[in-house]
N, C-alpha and C positions, 0 to 999 in steps of 0.2 A: 022686155025688161028683165026677165029671169036670166037671159043670156048675159046681160051687162053685170048683174050681180055675181054670177058664176065667174065671169072673167075677172072681176074685182077681187073676189075671194081667192081665186087661184094666184093672181098677181101678188096680193098682200101676203099670202102664205110663202111664196117664193122670196119675197122681199124680207120677211122675217127670218128666213133661213139664210139670208145673205147672198142669194143667187140673183144679183142685181140685173145682169144681162137677160136672164130668162124671165124675170119679173116684168121687165119693160114690155115684153111681147103682149101678154094678155091685157096689161094695163093700158098700153097704147090703143089696142082694139076697143077697150071699154071707153076710153076717152073719145075715140072716133064716133062711137054710138051715142055718147052722152057728154058732149063737149062743155056743158055748163055745170057739170058736177065737180065742185072743188075738191071733194074727198078723193075722187079718182085722179084728178090732176096732182094733188099733193102726193099720193102714193107713187104716181108715175115720176114726178119730180125727184122723189127720194130714190127711186130705182135708178134713174138716169144719173143722179149725183153719185151714187154708189158705184156706178159703172164708169165713172169719170167722164161722162158726157155732159160737161158743165154748161155749154151753150144751150143745149136742149133743156136741161134742168132749169136754167134761168128763165127760159121761155115759159115753162109750166108754172113756176112760182110767180112770175110776172103776171100771168093771166089770173091767178088767184088774187093777187094784190089789186088788180083792176076791179075785181068784184067786191073784195073785202079789204080795204086799205088798212083796217085796224087788226088784221090777222098777224099777230106778232111772229108766229112761227113761219108763215109764208114770207114775211119781210126778212126774217133772219136767214132763211134758206136762199132767198134771192140774193142777199148780200154775200153769203158764203159762196154761192155759185160764181158771182162776179169776182170775188177774191181769187178763186181757183183759176179764173181766166186771166188773172193779173190786172184786173180793172179795179184797183183799190180805191181810187178817188170816187168812182161810180158806186162802189159797194158801201161807202160811208152813209149815203142816204137811207137805204133800207135798214142797215144795221143800227143807225141812230134811232129810227122809228121803233124797231124791235126793242132796243134797250130802254127807250122811254115808255113804251107800252108795258114792259115787264121789268121795272127797275131792280127787282130782286134777283133776276137771272144774271149771275156772275159770268156765265159763258157768253151771253150776248155782249156784255160790256168788254170782255176780253177780246173778242173778235173785232169789235168796233175800234178798240185801242190799236190793234194790229193794223187795221185798215188805215187809220189816221197816220200811224208811223210810216207805213209803206207808201202812202200817197204823198207824204211831205217831201 
C-alpha cells in the first residue's frame, strides 16, 4: 500500500508541475495496483488529458462515473475528453449532468453550450 501512495504522490507532484506525460507513468502503475481508487483514476485522467491522450482520459473518467455517477467533476472531464475527440453529441450527456449537479459553475455551462452548438 505504501508503494501505491508513493506512486500517487509522485504522479500528482508531476501533474501539478505540468509534466503530464511523466505524471501518467507512476499514476498508471498506481491504478494497476489499485484499480478501484477513484482518486488515482482522476489524477491519471487529468494527466492523460493534459498529454492530449483524450481517448485514454475518457476511459479513466468514465470508470469514475460508473462508480460515482454524481461526481460532477468526473462527468465534466468525461465530457471535455469526448469534446476533444470531436464526439460533441456524446459529450452533451456528461456535460449536462455536470452542469445540473453544479449549476453555479459557469465553465460547465459554457462547455455544454459549445457541445450543443457543435453537435447541431
